N, C-alpha and C positions, 0 to 999 in steps of 0.2 A: 232708439238711436235716431238722431235727427237726420232728416233727409239731406244728403250732400249734393254738390253740384252735379254729380253723375246722374242723380235721379231726374233732374230737369232734362238732361241730355237724352236719357232713355225714354222719357215721356214723349219727347219730340220724335225719337227714333221709331216709335211704333207706327207713326203715320196716322194715328187716330186721336180723337179727342177723348181724354180720360174722364170718366164720370167721377163724381165725388166719392162714390163707393168703390172705385177701382183700387183703393188702397186698403190696408188692414184697418179694422175698426179699433176701438179702444182696448179690446181684449187681444188684439193681434190676429183676429179671425179674418179670413177671406172666404166669402160664400158667393158662389156664382151660379145663376140659373142659366144654363147654356141653351141658346136658341131663343131666348126671350127678346122679343122685338121692342123697339123704342128705347127711351133713356131712363124710364122709371122702373125701379125694382119693386120688391114687395117684402113684407114681413111674414115669416113662417108662423102659422097659427099656433103651433105647439112650442117651438123653441124660442119664439119671439126674436129670432135672428134675422137680420136684413139680408136678402139675396139680391145681388146686383145683376143687371144684364151683362152679357159677356163681351160686348163690343169693345170695352176698354182693355181686354186681355188678349185678343187675337184679331188679326186682320184678314182671316181667310174663312171659308166655309159659308154655308147658307142656313137660314132658319126654317124650321118645319114644325108643324103640329102633329101629334100622334093621331091616328085615326079615331073617329068618334066611338067606334065599337069597343075600343080599349080604354075608354075614360069611365071611371067609376065615381060615385058621389063622395067617397072617403079618400080619394086620391089626392096626395099633396100637390101643390102648385108646380113644383119643379119637374114633375113627371109629364106635364101637359105638352112640353115642347122639347125639341132637340136641335143641336147644330150638327150638320153633317159636312163631310169634307170629301167631295167627289174628285177634286183636282189635287194633284201633287202626291208625292210619296209620303211626306211627313208634314203634319200640321200641328202647331203648338199653341198652348196658352202660356203666357208669361206672367208670373206672380211676383210682384216687386215689393220693395221696402221691407225686406226680411233682414234678419241678423245672421251674418255669415258664421258658420260653425255651430249654429243652434239646431236642436232636434225639432222636426215638424211632423205632424200627422197629416197625410195627404189622402183624400178620399174622392173617388169618382163613382158616379152612378150612371146606369144605362137602362133605358127602356125603349126598345125598338118601336113597338106599337104600330107597326106597318106604316110608318110615317110617309114612306115613298110609294105606297100602294103596290109594291113588288112582292110582298110576302116572302122575304128572304130570311136567311139566318147568317148575318154578317160575322166574320171572324177577322180580327185585326189585333195589332200589338200596341201596348202602352209602354212608354219610356218615361222615367223621371230624369230629366236632363239627358245625359248621353248613356244612361244605364237602363237596360231592359227591366221592366217592371213585371208585367205578365201579359198573357193573351186573353182578350175578351172574346168569348164564344157564346153568341146568343142562340139559345136553343129553340125559342118560339117567340111569336110576336108579342105575347102578353108577359113573357118572362122579364123580370127585373134583376139587375145584377149590381152588386156593390163591391168595389175593390178598394183596399186600403193599405197604405204602407207607412212606416215610420222610418225616417231617414235623417241623417245629418246633411244640412244644406251647405255646400262649400262656399257659396257666394251670397251676395245680398239680393239675389233673385233666384227663382227656380222655374224651369219650364216643364210642363207636362205635355207630352207629345203623343199623338195618335198616328200610327204608322200603317199604311195600306199594305197588306200582304197578298193582294190580288184575290181575296176571298170574300169580298163584300166591302161596301163603302163604310169607313169609320164614322161614328157618330158619338155624341155624349149628351147626357141629360143634365148633370150638375157636377160641379167641382168645388171641393172645400179644402181649406188649409187651416190647421190649428197648431199654434206653437206649444211646445212642451218644455217643462223644466229640464235643465241639463242633466240632472241626476236620474231622471226617469228612464226606464228601460235601458239598463247598463249594457245589454247585449248589442245595442245600436252604436256603431262606431263610424268613423269616416270610411272604413273599408267594407262595411256591411250594414244593410238595413233589414227591416222585417216586413214581410207581406202577410197580412192577416188571413188566416184560414177560418177561424171562428172566435167569437167572443160571446160567452154564454153566461147567463144569469140563471142559477138554479134556485128553485123554491116557489116562485109564483105559479099559480094554477091556471092562469089565463095566458095562453100562448101568444096573444096579441100584445102583451105587456112589454114595452120597450123602454129602456132607460137611456137617456142622453142628456144634453144640455137643457136646463141648467142644473139638473141633479148631478150630472157629471160635468164639472167645470171645464174639462178638456174636450167635451163633446165627443167622447167615444160612444159608440152605439152598442148597447148590450141587449142581445136577443134572449128570449126566454126559451128554455128547453123543459118540456112538461112530460111527465109520465106518472100519472096518479096511481096506476096499478102497481108499479114496482117501487116507487119512491114515496116516502112520507115527507111532507113539507114541514119545515120549522121556520119560525120567524119571531121577530121582536119589534115592538114599536119604538124602541130606544135607538139612539144613534150608535153606530158601530164605528170605532175610531181606527185611524192608522197611526203608527208610531212616527216620531219625528224622523225626518229624512227618509221616509218610506220611498221605495224605489218604483212603486206602481200606482199608489194613490187611488185604489179602487173606491168608488163612491159608496157612501153609507146606504143609499137606496138599493144598491146591489147586495151589499154585505149583510143586510139585516134579514135576508132570507137564505135558506139552505135546504139541503135534502139529506135524508138518511134512507137506507134500504128498509122496506117494510119487514122483510125477513131479516132479523137482527144477525143471523149467522152468515149473511151474504155480504159481498163487497160492492163498492161503486166502481163500475168499469166504463172507461171510454175507449172505444175501438175505432180505428180508421186505418186506411191503407195509404202508403206513400204514392204520390202522383208525379212520376217523372215526366219531364218535358224535354224537347230538343235543346232548350237553353240550359236546362238543369237536369241531367239524367239521374242524379243521385241527390235529391233535395234533403236538406237538413231541417229538423224541426226544433223549435224552441217553445217551451210550455211554461205558463205561469198559472199556478193553482192558488186559490184564495180560501183560507180556513179561518173561521171565527166561531167561537162558542156562543150560542144564542140562548142557552138554557142555564138556569142556576142549578148546579149539581148538588146532590146530597153529599154529606161528608164521606160516605163510604162508596161513592160512585166514581168511576174513572173512565174517561174517554181518551184513549191513546191510539194513534194511527201510524201507519207506515205507507209509503207509496212505492210501487214497483212498476217497472216497464218490462213487458214481455217476461214476467215472472222473475226478473232480476231486480235487486234493490236499486232505487233511483241513484243513490250514491254508492261508492265502493263499500262503505260500511253500512250496516243495517240500521239506518237512522230512524228513530221513532220520536214522536212529540205529541203533546196534548194541546189542542186549540185553546186560546185564551179568551176569557169571557169579554165580549164586546170589543175585541181588538183583532185586527186582521193580521194573520201570519201568511205572507206570500211565499210560495214554494216554487222555485224556478231553476232552470239549468242555464249556465252561461255558454257552454259548448253544445252545439246542436247534436241531437240524436239522429242517426242515419240507419234506419231499418226499412225493410219493405212493407212491414205490417206492424201496427202498434196496438198493444193491449195495456192501457194504463189503468192500474188498479189501486184504489184507496181502500186499505184494509184495517180492520181493528186488530190490535196485537192480542196475544194470549192473556195479557194482564188486564185488558180493557173489559169493563163491565157494560159498556155502551157501544152501540154500532158507530161506524165512521160517519163523518159529515163532510160536505163539500158545499161551498157557497158560490163559487164562480170559477171560470176557466178562460184563459186566453191561449190560443194556439197559433203559432206563426211559422212560416217558412223563411229561410234566410235568402236574401237577395244581395249579390255582390254589388258594391258601389265603387269599385276600384277605378273604373274608367273616368278620366277627368275631361272636363270640357275645355274649350279654347280659352287661352289667357283672357281674363276679364277685360283688360284694356283693349285688346283686339276686338272683343265682342262689342263693346260700347262704340268703338270707332266704326266698325263695318256696319253696325246696325243704324248708326246715324247717317252713314253714307247711303244705306238702303232707303231710309226715309226721305232724305233730301232729293234723291234722284228717282224715287218711286220705282226702284228695281223690282221687276215682277217675274224673276226667275224662280228657282226652287229655294229661295232664300228664306227658309223657315227652320227654327230650331237652332242648334249650335252650328257655327260656320264650318267647323272641321271634323266633328265627331258625331256619331261613329263615322269611320272613314268612308263607308259605303254610302252615306247620306250627306257627304260634304257638299257645300254649295258650289254650283257651277261658277266658272270663271275665277275660282280661287285655287291656289295651291297652298298646302299646309305642310309644315314639318312636324314629324312625330318623333319625339326623342325617346329617352329611356322610360321604362315604367315608372310612374310617379311624377312625370313631368307633363306639363300641359302643352297641347299643340299650339303652334304659332302660325299666323298667316304670313307666308313668304312671297306670295305673288298675287296680284290683283289685275285681271285682264278684262277691262270694260270697253274695249275697242268696239265701235259701231253699236253702242248700246242705247243711243238716243238720249245721252246725258245733256242737260242744258243748265244754264246758270253759271255761277262762279265755281272755281275749284274749292271743294269743301275743305275746311281746316281740319276735319277729322282724319284726312289722309295722313296728316303729320303725327297721328297717334298710333299708327301701325308701325311700331318700332322694329319689327322683325322683317318687314317687307324688303325684298331685294329687287323686285321687278314690278313696275307700276305702268300699266298701259291704259291711257285715257284717250287714245287717238281716234280720229274720225267721229267726233261727236260735235256738239254745238256749245262748247264751253266758252265763256266770255270772261272779260276782266283780265287782271294781271296774274302772273305766276307767283304764288306765295313763296317768299324766301325761306319760310319755315320748312319747306320740303328738303332743304339742304341739311336739316338736322336729323333726317332719317339715317341712322348710323350705318346700315348695311345696304342701303339702296344702291344698286348697280346700274339699272336701266330705268329711265323715265321717258316715256313716249307721250308727247303732247301734240304730235303732228295732226294736221287736218282738223283744227278747231278755229275759233274766232277770238283767240287771245290777243291782248295788246300790251304795249309797254316794252320793257326790256327784260333781259335775263337777270335775275337778282344776283348780287355779288357772291352770296354764299354758294349758289349753284355754279357760278363761273369758276370759283376756286376749286370746287369738286371736279369740274371738267378739266381744269388745268393740271391737277395732281393725278389725273387718270383714274380716279375712283368712281366716276359717274359718266355714263353714256346718255346724254340728253338729246332727244330727237324732237324738233319743233318746226319742221318744214310745213308749208301750206297753212300758215297762220298769217294772213295778209297784213294785219296791223301790228305784228310783233317785230321788234328790232328795226323799226323804220328810221330811227335816228342813227346815222352812220356807225358810231362806235359804241352804241348802247348795249351791244351783246359781246363786247370784247373786254379783256382784262389787261390793264397796264398798256394801253395802246400807244402812249407817248414814248415807250422804250422800244418800239418796234424796230427802228433802224439798227440800233446797236445789237439787239437780239438777233436780227437777221444776219449781221456780220459774224457774230460769234457762232451761229449755227452753220452758215454757208461754208466756211473754210474747212472745218472738220468733215462736213458732208461730202465735199469734193474729194478730199483725200480718201474717205471711206469708199466712194464709188470706184476710184482707181484701184484700190487694194482688192476690192471684191472682184472687179473685172479680171485682174491678173490671176487671181486665185481660181476663178471659174475656168479660164482658158487652160490653166495647168491641169485642173481636174478632168476636163474634157479629153485632153491628150492622154492622160493616164488611163482613163476609162476605156478609150478606144484601143489602146495597146493591150490592156487586160482582157478586153472582149475578144480580140483576135487570138490571144494565146489560150483562152480557157472557155471557148464557146460551149463545151459539153457541160460545164458546171453552172451555167447561168440560167435564170428563169426568165422566159419571155412569153408570158401567158397571152393567148389571143384575146382580143378585146371583148368578145362576147362569149368566152368560154371560161369555166371554172378551172384553174390549174390543178394538176394532180397534187396530192398531199405532199408537201415538202418534208424533208427530214433534216435533222441536225447534221447529217453526214454530207448531204449534197447541196446545201444552200446556207448562205449566211443570213441570219435572221434580219439584220438591219437592211440589207439590200432587197430582201423580199418585201419588206414593209414599204419600200419606196414605190411599189406598184399599186398600193392600196389607194382607193378613191375616196376614203372617208377622212375626216379631220384627224390630225395627229395632235395629241396632248402631251405636255411635259408633266413630270411627276409633281412639280410645284403647282401646276394648274389643277391637277387632280386633288391636291390638298385643299386648294381654295374651293373647288367645286363641292367637295364633301365635308367642308368645315373640319379639316384634319381627320377625316375618316371617322366621324363622330357616331353615325347611326348605321348599324349593321342590318341589312335586309335579309340576309341568308348566308348559307355556306355550302359550297360544293367541293368537288374534287380539285378544282382549279384554285380555290381560295375563297375568301370572303367577298360578299357583294355589299356595296355601300350605297346609301342614299346620297344624291347630289343634285345640284341645281346649276345649270349653265347661266352665263351672264344675261341671257334673255329671259330668264325665269323658268325655262323648260326643265322639268324634273327628269332626272336620268338615274340609271343604275350603273354603278362602276364595279366591274368584276376585276379585282386585283389579285394577281397570281401570288400565292404564298410561296416563300422560299422552301418550305417543307412539302410543297405539293408534288404528287406523283405525276401530274400532268405538266409537261415542260414546254419547251420552245416549240416542239413539233405540234402539239395540240393547239397552242396559242396561235401559231401561224395558220393552221388549218381553219380554225374558226374565223379568224380575222379575214383571211382571203375569201373564204366562202361567203361570208355575210356582206362583203363589199360588192359582190357580183350577183347575188340573188335578191329579188324583190318580190314579195307577195304579201297580201294583206293578212295571211295566217302564219307568217314567219316573223319572228322577232327582228326588229330593225336595229342594226348597229350604227351608232352615231359617229364613233371614232375609236382610236386605239392609243396606247402609250407604249413606247419602247424606249425607255430613258435609263441607260446604263443597265443595272440589274433589275429595274422595275419594269413589269409588263402588266398591262391592264386593257380591258375592253370596256367601252362605254355604250350602253344600250338605251333604247327607249324604256321609260319607267312603266312597269306593269303593276298598278296599284293594288290589285286583288290577289297577288301572289300566285301560287301554283295551284293547279287543279287538285293535286293531292290534298292540300290543306282544306279545300272545300268538300272533298269526298269524306275525309275523316273528321271534319268538324273542328279542326284546329285553326281555322281562319279567324280573323279578328272578331267578326260578329258572332261566330259559332252557329249561324243559321243553317238550316238544311237547304241544300241546293235542289230546287224544284226539277221535276222531270223534264219540263219544257226547256229549261236552261241546259240540262245535261245533254239533251238531244242536239241542241244548237252547237254546244261546245264540241260534241263528237263530230258533227258535220264539218265544222270549221277546221278542226285538227286534221280530219281526213283530207280536206282540200289542200292543206299545207303539205302533207305527205305526197299527195298526188302531184303537186307541182314539182317537188324534189325528184320524183320518179319519172315524170313525163315532160314537165315544162322546162327543165334545165338542160343545157347542152355543154358538157356531157351530163348525164343523169347523176343523182346523188343517192347514196344509201345513208340514212341517218345513223343507224346502229345502236341508238340508245333511246328509243321511243319509250316513254313512261309518263306517269301522271305528274311527276315532279318536273318534267321537262316541257310541260304544257303550261304556259303562263296566261293569266287573265288580266285584262285591263279594267278600267272603272265601269264599263258597261258589260263586263263578263265576256268580251270577245276573246277568242282563243288565239294564241300564237305559239308555234313550235319553237323551242329554244335549245341551246347547248349543242353546237355543231363540232365540238372538239374531237369527236370520234368518228365523224362522217367520212365516207369514202366516195370518190368519184369512180365511175366505171364506164366502159364503152357500151353504148346501147346495143351493140351486136353481141356482147358477151352475156353469159348467163349468170356469172358470179364474179366476185373479187377474191383473189387469193390473199390470205393474211397469215402472219406468223403467230399472232396472239388472239385470244378470245376476249372480246370486250362486251360490255353490256351490264345489266343489273339482274341479279337472281330473280326468277319469277317471270321475267319478260323475255329472256333469251330464247331464240328459236332453237329447238332441240336438233334440227337438221344442221344448223350452223355449228352447234356444239360438236357434232360428230365429224363434220367435214372441214371445219375452219374456213368455210367459203360462204360469206354472207351474200345474200341476194336481196332484191327489193321485197321478196316474199318474207324475208326476216323482219323487215319493218312492219309488214302486214300482220305477222304473228304477234309482235309486241303491241300493235294497235288493238288487236283483238282482246288482249289482256286488259287494256285500258277501258274498252267497252264493257267488259264484265265488271270492272270496278265501278263504273258509272251506274250500272244496273243494280248491283248488290250493295254498294256502299262499303265493301270489304276490301282489304289489301290483296296484292298479288299472291302473297303467301299467308295463309291463315295459320293461326297458332292455337287452334281449339279442337281437341285437347292436344293433338300432335301436329307438327307442321304439315300442311297439305296445300298443293297448288290450287288456286281459285278455279282453274279450268276443270280439274277433277271434281272439285266440290260442287260446281254448277251442273256438270254432266250427270252426276249421281242423282241429284234432285229433279232435274228436268226429265230424267228417264221415267219418273213416276207421273209425269204430266202435270206437275204442280208449279206454275210460274210464281205463285205467291210465296213459295218457300225460299225463293232466292232474291226477291225484290227488296230493296232497302226499305225497312219498315218506317223510317223517318219520313218517307214521302206520304204516309197516311192514305194510301190508295188513290192519290191524285195523279192518275195516269191512265192512258188507254191501254188495256191489257194486250190488244193486238199489236200495238206499237212496241211494247216491251218484249213480247214474244219474238217479233221480227229482229229487234236489236240483239237479243240473246242468240238467235239463230245466226245472224251475221258474225257475231263474236266467235261462236263455235266453229264456223267455217273458216274464219281467219286463223284460228289456232289449231287447224288440222295438223296431224303429225307430218304429213307429206306436203311439201311446198306446192306440188303440182295441184293439189286439191284446194288450195287457198285461192280466193279471188284476188284480183289486183286492186289497187287503190281507186281506180276509176270506177270499177264495179261497186266498191264499198261506198263511194260518194253517192252514186245513183241510188243505192238501196237505202241509205240514210235519209236521202231526200224523200223517199216514199214513206219512211217512218214518220217524218215531220208532217207529211200530208195526213197520215192516219191520225196523228195526235191533234192536228188542227181541227179535223172533223169532230174529234171527241170534245175539244174545247168548246166548239160552238154548241154542243149538246149539253155541256156541263158548266153552268155559270160559276161554280165554285172551284173550278180547276185553277191551279197556279200555286204561288208560294204559300206554304201552309206550315205554321210553326206551333199551332195550338194543339189541344188534345183532340182525340178522335171524335168525329161527329156521329159515329155509328151507335154509340151507347148514350142514351139520353141521360144516364146517371153520371156521365163524365163531365157535365157542365162545370167549368172552372170558376169557383167562388159564386156560383149561381144560387140565388135563394128564390127560385121560381116556385110557384104554389103547386105545380104538378109533381113536386118531389116530396116524398114523405120520409119521416125518420123511422128507421128500422130498430125498434126497441125490443130487446130480449126480455121475455117475461120472467126469466129465472134468475138473473143476476144484476138487475138494476143498471143495465148498461144501455148505451145508445150507439148505433152504428153511424159514423160520419162518412158518408159515401163521397169520397174524393174531395169535394168542396161543399161546405155546409151552410152558406149564408141563405137563410130562409126567412120568409115573412109569413104572417097569418094566412088563413085560407082565402081571404079576399086579396086579389092582386093589386095591392097599393104599396106606396112607399112607407117606410117605417114611421110610426107615429110616436112622438116623444111623450113620455109620461113623467 
């Protein structure tokens, strides 16, 4: 595909000079030596492929050489140096000039080699685009690791990103991309890719023998598995063919060797265990086996084989076949197997006179690729903007996805599954921008709010900005712009579709009428507007006077039924019997929206964020680009006017950093809604059970901070409000998290005010959520602040255990009883969320569990108040901070456990050996099997 105009744009957008070899070569290969200094690359001694320095592919990171003690004479050049990324959460390589929709093999290699002199064991994540690829876990300084995936690339570029998980600085040794024919590996689709577990060549007796390019034209790397004791090698000097339209195209250099069991009555068995990860707790495996007959058989000889998995036929029917002389028969599954342990057996049938053979095997795990990156037009535009103004924020990788890594100063819309995110707001106020306004802003077709204020922009305002179809606010104030307001923008201002702000531009609109539209008709227009305006003022004045008189008379006759809340006090909960909803809302201090405005804000209620007892919660954007959550009462909701008024009136009068903020409300006829600040990371419950967008495990340090912030919010309700408030529905789904995982207590529809001199509030109904409700409240129907303390104790137990308030294993049991039973044996490890992989201070966890059990005491008298809880949680954080200073690997951890050296994920370090059974010609593939010969070098092509 010939490079289009976009390519020139993207080349400029990187902010670096692309070297000649920063594009694919004539074969479509991209080969990068990461960390190589200078502008000159090198040719690999064995493959004869050219490796370019990585400066043309990334604009972050620093170059380093591995320590001399880890350099060997036979080591390939790409292992000598690395690029590391100490700054930023996510750093990416961008590979360009690809064919969208084509399949590509992407391979990355890593050798730590103690390049930083710290002798660490870094752990970090890899992403292909916006989809998690796998976790890199370096077991030792001399270990080398190779990871490979086959994916469909949706765009004409792809990014490979290294994500810091606070367990060591990400680094990389080399990065390679190879195009594949569209028919190859039919299991790879737009929705799923394949991550390589192992690619094995059977038959060679030298375990250092490796096949790759040019013997494999796709440059797959085939490692040799040798066991001369149990396997007999067979081979042929002749070429082994693949059939037309073969789906895997294994190279002849691999197919012309194979193995048979030396004991002809035995089978060939491949054994390995599933390796669950936090990102994929139940991985699926896809297997490709290659069979070719390499011997000329006598007329009375028969080689017939079957393949079984865990003693069951590979297919539903007991399928048997005979390998074909000098032709490959690939044997594969389209749907992944999902077992905890695998015993793959190649067996001779009862009719066979010869033992089974096997030439090669490829084993993959499935990786979902359903997450879509930002709309490509938006990506090109914002990347060009980044380059022009040298924006140095966290602008790496995809602008909007994953949501937790979205770029600062951008707001994105996330539609239904299968749709791409769009950039809806760009806020670059006071960002040091200089020069003219980039034309790339006009390519952000979904942007509604564009703030370029308080910079040093010069030149004229482009009229093309008027072509942005949904732009509502354009803030250009505080710059050095000159000229006039373009006619297109003036028309948008006149029809009310655009709010243009341009004050403090000394040289703008200096020519009298240069910023006005149709100025010559001003006198007539003034006359047409003035007469109706005067009449309107008279009518409104008379109407207001009449209303005042009526209100005074009604007030004197019905003082007992009116609400007159004190300025600094929260009113008692109104009910539908004693207050009119419309008059109550007149006392609210927040903005009032009409239903039509809510339709505009939410784009006709297009995107649902969640659903509760009140109704659905929708995503929306105010006219200034601020993202909000709109909770619209459903007509079928059990929560009615009373709860709506309670939450609205409470939230307009309480203000605390750990309580959700209400921006406004709507009471428009039958429609009722509340408008809140947008909490991008959803509920705490989603992060505890792993149903949040990223699916990542919440680290212990984050859990502690969320616990403290939630406790502070409750303490404010109990102690800081006048009169005090009881929330009555404290639970993990009512604790919301913003983009930085700061906690806010939400949902005040069931809250009750009470006199600080009283010990409880009398109610007629029991409210709350099963598993969180105070048993004393259940018996007495009299909630107290200690009822909130009880519910908060349950939340603390959820944070410690990662389990729900009511467990279902094997019969329903309350989490409090489940924890008490196990802690009675003195074993804290038995209750701690295993996904945290031991990254916590045991003393801090013990203390939090103790606080939680005190909060959930049966008698409210025995429970602490929230002030005490806040103080104790602060002590827990101090304990954890002390632990963090002593443990450099503490923090976000999503990889496999570092306790077992055999758990290295896709590692082929030389200190790992193959466990071969002498009885059945099998090999044990421990977790991840990429291995190299006994010398710690990179793979050598043969």
